[in-house]
DONUGU-157259 format. One record per residue: z, y, x of N, C-alpha, C, O in turn; residue in three letters. Coordinates in Angstrom, 2 decimals. Layout:
<palos>
      n_pz      n_py      n_px     ca_pz     ca_py     ca_px      c_pz      c_py      c_px      o_pz      o_py      o_px     r
         Z         Y         X         Z         Y         X         Z         Y         X         Z         Y         X   ALA
...
</palos>
This chain:
<palos>
      n_pz      n_py      n_px     ca_pz     ca_py     ca_px      c_pz      c_py      c_px      o_pz      o_py      o_px     r
     77.60     86.11     91.93     78.60     86.52     91.00     78.53     88.01     90.72     77.63     88.72     91.17   GLY
     79.49     88.46     89.97     79.51     89.86     89.55     79.63     90.81     90.74     79.04     91.89     90.73   ILE
     80.39     90.43     91.75     80.52     91.32     92.91     79.21     91.44     93.66     78.91     92.50     94.21   LEU
     78.43     90.37     93.70     77.12     90.43     94.33     76.18     91.38     93.61     75.34     92.03     94.23   GLY
     76.33     91.47     92.30     75.51     92.40     91.51     76.02     93.82     91.70     75.25     94.73     91.98   ILE
     77.32     94.00     91.53     77.90     95.33     91.64     77.76     95.92     93.04     77.49     97.11     93.21   MET
     77.95     95.08     94.02     78.00     95.56     95.40     76.77     95.19     96.20     76.83     95.02     97.42   CYS
     75.64     95.06     95.50     74.38     94.80     96.21     74.15     95.90     97.25     73.70     95.64     98.36   LYS
     74.48     97.14     96.87     74.47     98.26     97.81     75.84     98.28     98.46     76.79     98.81     97.88   ASP
     75.96     97.72     99.63     77.25     97.57    100.30     77.85     98.89    100.77     78.99     98.92    101.24   THR
     77.08     99.98    100.65     77.63    101.28    101.05     78.48    101.90     99.94     79.12    102.93    100.17   SER
     78.49    101.30     98.75     79.29    101.84     97.65     80.78    101.81     98.02     81.24    100.91     98.72   LEU
     81.50    102.80     97.54     82.92    102.93     97.85     83.69    101.66     97.52     83.61    101.15     96.40   ALA
     84.42    101.17     98.47     85.37    100.07     98.34     84.74     98.69     98.19     85.49     97.71     98.11   TYR
     83.43     98.55     98.15     82.83     97.22     98.00     83.29     96.26     99.09     83.58     95.10     98.82   CYS
     83.36     96.74    100.29     83.75     95.86    101.40     85.22     95.48    101.34     85.64     94.57    102.06   SER
     86.00     96.15    100.51     87.43     95.87    100.45     87.85     95.03     99.24     89.02     94.68     99.11   GLN
     86.91     94.71     98.36     87.24     93.91     97.18     87.27     92.44     97.58     86.30     91.91     98.13   ILE
     88.39     91.78     97.31     88.56     90.37     97.61     87.83     89.55     96.54     88.23     89.55     95.38   ASP
     86.77     88.87     96.93     85.95     88.11     95.98     86.76     87.02     95.28     86.40     86.62     94.17   ALA
     87.83     86.53     95.89     88.63     85.48     95.25     89.60     86.04     94.21     90.14     85.29     93.40   SER
     89.81     87.37     94.22     90.72     87.97     93.25     90.35     89.44     93.02     91.14     90.33     93.32   ASN
     89.14     89.69     92.48     88.71     91.08     92.33     89.54     91.90     91.38     89.59     93.13     91.52   PRO
     90.21     91.28     90.40     91.00     92.06     89.46     92.22     92.68     90.11     92.89     93.53     89.52   SER
     92.54     92.27     91.35     93.64     92.88     92.09     93.15     94.07     92.91     93.93     94.67     93.65   ALA
     91.88     94.42     92.79     91.30     95.52     93.56     91.62     96.84     92.87     91.04     97.16     91.83   ALA
     92.52     97.60     93.45     92.91     98.90     92.92     92.77     99.93     94.03     93.28     99.75     95.13   CYS
     92.06    101.01     93.72     91.78    102.03     94.72     91.85    103.42     94.11     91.80    103.58     92.89   PHE
     91.98    104.42     94.97     91.86    105.82     94.57     90.38    106.18     94.57     89.92    106.96     95.41   ASP
     89.64    105.60     93.63     88.20    105.79     93.56     87.91    106.93     92.57     88.50    106.99     91.49   ILE
     87.02    107.81     92.95     86.71    108.97     92.10     85.69    108.60     91.02     85.01    107.58     91.12   THR
     85.61    109.43     89.99     84.61    109.22     88.94     83.20    109.26     89.53     82.33    108.50     89.10   ASP
     82.97    110.13     90.49     81.65    110.23     91.13     81.32    108.96     91.90     80.17    108.51     91.89   ALA
     82.31    108.36     92.56     82.08    107.09     93.28     81.82    105.96     92.30     80.95    105.13     92.54   GLU
     82.56    105.92     91.20     82.36    104.89     90.18     80.95    104.99     89.59     80.29    103.98     89.38   ILE
     80.50    106.20     89.34     79.18    106.43     88.72     78.03    105.90     89.57     76.94    105.68     89.05   ALA
     78.25    105.69     90.85     77.19    105.19     91.73     76.99    103.68     91.62     75.97    103.15     92.07   LYS
     77.95    102.98     91.01     77.82    101.53     90.81     76.77    101.27     89.74     76.58    102.09     88.85   TYR
     76.08    100.12     89.81     75.08     99.82     88.78     75.73     99.27     87.50     76.83     98.73     87.56   PRO
     75.05     99.41     86.37     75.52     98.71     85.17     75.36     97.20     85.38     74.52     96.78     86.18   PRO
     76.15     96.41     84.67     76.10     94.96     84.83     75.86     94.33     83.46     76.56     94.64     82.49   VAL
     74.87     93.44     83.39     74.57     92.71     82.15     75.29     91.37     82.17     75.32     90.68     83.19   ASP
     75.85     91.01     81.03     76.48     89.70     80.85     75.77     89.00     79.70     75.56     89.60     78.65   PHE
     75.40     87.75     79.89     74.81     86.94     78.83     75.94     86.10     78.25     76.53     85.27     78.95   VAL
     76.24     86.33     76.98     77.36     85.67     76.32     76.85     84.65     75.32     76.05     84.96     74.44   LEU
     77.33     83.43     75.47     76.96     82.38     74.54     75.88     81.48     75.09     75.43     81.64     76.22   GLY
     75.49     80.53     74.28     74.48     79.56     74.66     73.28     79.70     73.74     72.33     80.42     74.06   PHE
     73.31     79.03     72.59     72.23     79.20     71.62     72.31     80.60     71.02     73.39     81.02     70.59   GLU
     71.22     81.30     70.99     71.23     82.65     70.45     72.09     83.60     71.27     72.75     84.48     70.71   GLY
     72.10     83.42     72.58     72.94     84.21     73.46     72.68     85.71     73.29     71.58     86.14     72.96   ALA
     73.72     86.48     73.52     73.66     87.93     73.43     73.88     88.51     74.81     74.75     88.06     75.55   THR
     73.10     89.52     75.15     73.30     90.22     76.42     74.02     91.52     76.13     73.59     92.32     75.30   THR
     75.13     91.74     76.83     75.86     92.99     76.72     75.86     93.66     78.09     75.90     92.99     79.12   VAL
     75.81     94.97     78.08     75.77     95.74     79.32     77.04     96.56     79.45     77.42     97.29     78.54   THR
     77.69     96.43     80.60     78.85     97.26     80.89     78.46     98.29     81.93     77.88     97.96     82.97   LEU
     78.78     99.53     81.65     78.49    100.63     82.56     79.56    100.66     83.67     80.65    100.11     83.49   GLN
     79.26    101.31     84.78     80.22    101.32     85.88     81.61    101.82     85.48     82.62    101.27     85.92   PRO
     81.67    102.85     84.64     82.97    103.37     84.24     83.75    102.38     83.38     84.96    102.51     83.25   GLN
     83.05    101.38     82.80     83.73    100.34     82.02     84.34     99.27     82.93     85.27     98.57     82.54   ASP
     83.82     99.17     84.14     84.26     98.11     85.06     85.50     98.49     85.85     86.14     97.63     86.46   LEU
     85.85     99.76     85.85     87.04    100.24     86.57     88.02    100.80     85.55     87.67    101.66     84.74   TRP
     89.25    100.31     85.57     90.27    100.72     84.60     91.22    101.74     85.21     92.00    101.42     86.10   LEU
     91.14    102.95     84.73     92.08    103.99     85.17     93.43    103.75     84.52     93.52    103.42     83.33   LYS
     94.48    103.91     85.30     95.83    103.74     84.75     96.19    102.29     84.47     97.06    102.02     83.64   GLY
     95.55    101.36     85.15     95.85     99.94     84.97     97.30     99.66     85.37     97.80    100.25     86.32   SER
     97.98     98.76     84.65     99.35     98.39     85.06     99.38     97.68     86.42    100.45     97.54     87.02   PRO
     98.23     97.24     86.90     98.18     96.59     88.22     98.14     97.60     89.36     98.37     97.25     90.52   LEU
     97.86     98.86     89.04     97.71     99.88     90.08     99.06    100.23     90.70    100.11    100.10     90.07   ALA
     99.00    100.68     91.95    100.21    101.10     92.65    100.59    102.54     92.34    101.71    102.96     92.60   ASN
     99.64    103.29     91.77     99.92    104.68     91.41     99.04    105.07     90.22     98.08    104.38     89.90   SER
     99.39    106.17     89.59     98.64    106.61     88.41     97.26    107.15     88.77     96.42    107.34     87.89   SER
     97.00    107.39     90.05     95.69    107.91     90.47     94.69    106.80     90.74     93.50    107.07     90.93   THR
     95.16    105.56     90.76     94.27    104.45     91.10     93.53    103.90     89.87     94.01    103.99     88.73   GLN
     92.36    103.32     90.15     91.61    102.55     89.16     91.51    101.13     89.70     91.40    100.92     90.91   SER
     91.56    100.16     88.80     91.48     98.75     89.20     90.23     98.12     88.60     89.80     98.49     87.51   CYS
     89.66     97.16     89.32     88.50     96.43     88.83     88.93     95.68     87.58     89.93     94.95     87.61   PHE
     88.19     95.85     86.48     88.64     95.38     85.17     88.12     94.04     84.71     88.29     93.70     83.54   GLY
     87.51     93.27     85.57     86.98     91.95     85.18     87.77     90.88     85.93     87.88     90.93     87.16   ILE
     88.31     89.92     85.20     88.99     88.79     85.84     87.96     87.72     86.18     87.30     87.19     85.29   GLY
     87.84     87.41     87.45     86.85     86.43     87.91     87.60     85.21     88.44     88.44     85.32     89.34   VAL
     87.29     84.06     87.88     87.92     82.81     88.28     86.84     81.80     88.61     85.66     82.08     88.42   PHE
     87.23     80.63     89.10     86.25     79.62     89.53     85.21     79.30     88.47     84.02     79.25     88.76   ASP
     85.66     79.07     87.24     84.75     78.59     86.21     84.56     79.53     85.03     83.83     79.21     84.09   GLU
     85.21     80.70     85.06     85.07     81.61     83.93     85.37     83.04     84.35     85.91     83.29     85.43   PHE
     85.00     83.96     83.48     85.24     85.39     83.68     85.96     85.92     82.45     85.62     85.57     81.32   ILE
     86.96     86.76     82.66     87.64     87.42     81.54     87.14     88.85     81.48     87.37     89.64     82.40   ILE
     86.45     89.18     80.39     85.93     90.53     80.20     86.92     91.43     79.48     87.00     92.62     79.77   LEU
     87.68     90.87     78.55     88.75     91.59     77.88     88.38     92.95     77.33     87.32     93.14     76.74   GLY
     89.29     93.92     77.56     89.08     95.24     76.96     87.90     95.98     77.56     87.40     96.93     76.95   ASP
     87.44     95.57     78.74     86.25     96.21     79.30     85.05     96.01     78.40     84.19     96.89     78.29   THR
     84.98     94.87     77.75     83.91     94.58     76.80     84.25     95.11     75.41     83.40     95.68     74.72   LEU
     85.49     94.94     75.00     85.89     95.28     73.63     85.88     96.78     73.35     85.92     97.18     72.18   MET
     85.84     97.61     74.38     85.81     99.06     74.17     84.52     99.52     73.49     84.53    100.49     72.73   GLN
     83.42     98.83     73.74     82.12     99.33     73.31     81.35     98.39     72.39     80.24     98.71     71.96   HIS
     81.92     97.24     72.08     81.24     96.29     71.21     82.20     95.83     70.13     83.40     95.66     70.38   TYR
     81.67     95.62     68.94     82.45     95.02     67.87     82.45     93.51     68.10     81.44     92.94     68.52   TYR
     83.57     92.87     67.82     83.66     91.43     67.94     83.94     90.82     66.58     84.69     91.37     65.77   GLN
     83.32     89.69     66.33     83.59     88.91     65.13     84.08     87.55     65.61     83.38     86.85     66.35   VAL
     85.29     87.19     65.18     85.87     85.90     65.55     85.75     84.98     64.34     86.46     85.15     63.35   PHE
     84.86     84.03     64.43     84.62     83.07     63.35     85.36     81.79     63.71     84.81     80.89     64.33   ASP
     86.64     81.74     63.31     87.48     80.60     63.65     87.00     79.31     63.00     87.04     78.24     63.61   HIS
     86.54     79.40     61.76     86.11     78.21     61.04     84.96     77.49     61.76     84.90     76.27     61.78   ALA
     84.04     78.28     62.34     82.89     77.69     63.02     83.03     77.73     64.54     82.09     77.39     65.27   ASN
     84.21     78.14     65.02     84.51     78.17     66.45     83.45     78.93     67.25     82.84     78.40     68.18   LYS
     83.25     80.19     66.86     82.27     81.02     67.57     82.68     82.49     67.49     83.53     82.89     66.70   ARG
     82.04     83.26     68.35     82.26     84.71     68.38     80.92     85.40     68.33     79.90     84.82     68.72   MET
     80.92     86.63     67.85     79.71     87.43     67.86     80.03     88.82     68.36     81.17     89.28     68.26   GLY
     79.00     89.51     68.89     79.15     90.86     69.42     78.07     91.75     68.83     76.95     91.31     68.58   TRP
     78.41     93.01     68.63     77.43     94.00     68.17     77.82     95.35     68.76     79.00     95.66     68.90   ALA
     76.80     96.16     69.11     77.11     97.49     69.67     77.74     98.41     68.64     78.06     99.55     68.95   PRO
</palos>
């Protein structure tokens, strides 16, 4: 999963403290320098004609998240569930989205 990719280097700040069953609840006083040490993560979106999007480490941690206990904390910004992942604003910050309701599909562009 995503935590296995992000935390392949287990020495990265807070990797050992992220609960794999609920990573979006992971909020820490993590510095920008610590965040920058995490690897970028590629997501393949779609099936036929799938698109690969890359999120940088600073996109994966949300500063000022409403889930944080204080304004100094950053929270892991990807919702991970048994059968799906919610990318939300972590993805929408850097990619344009096209919602084609008539054909029940979405598209992404940098």
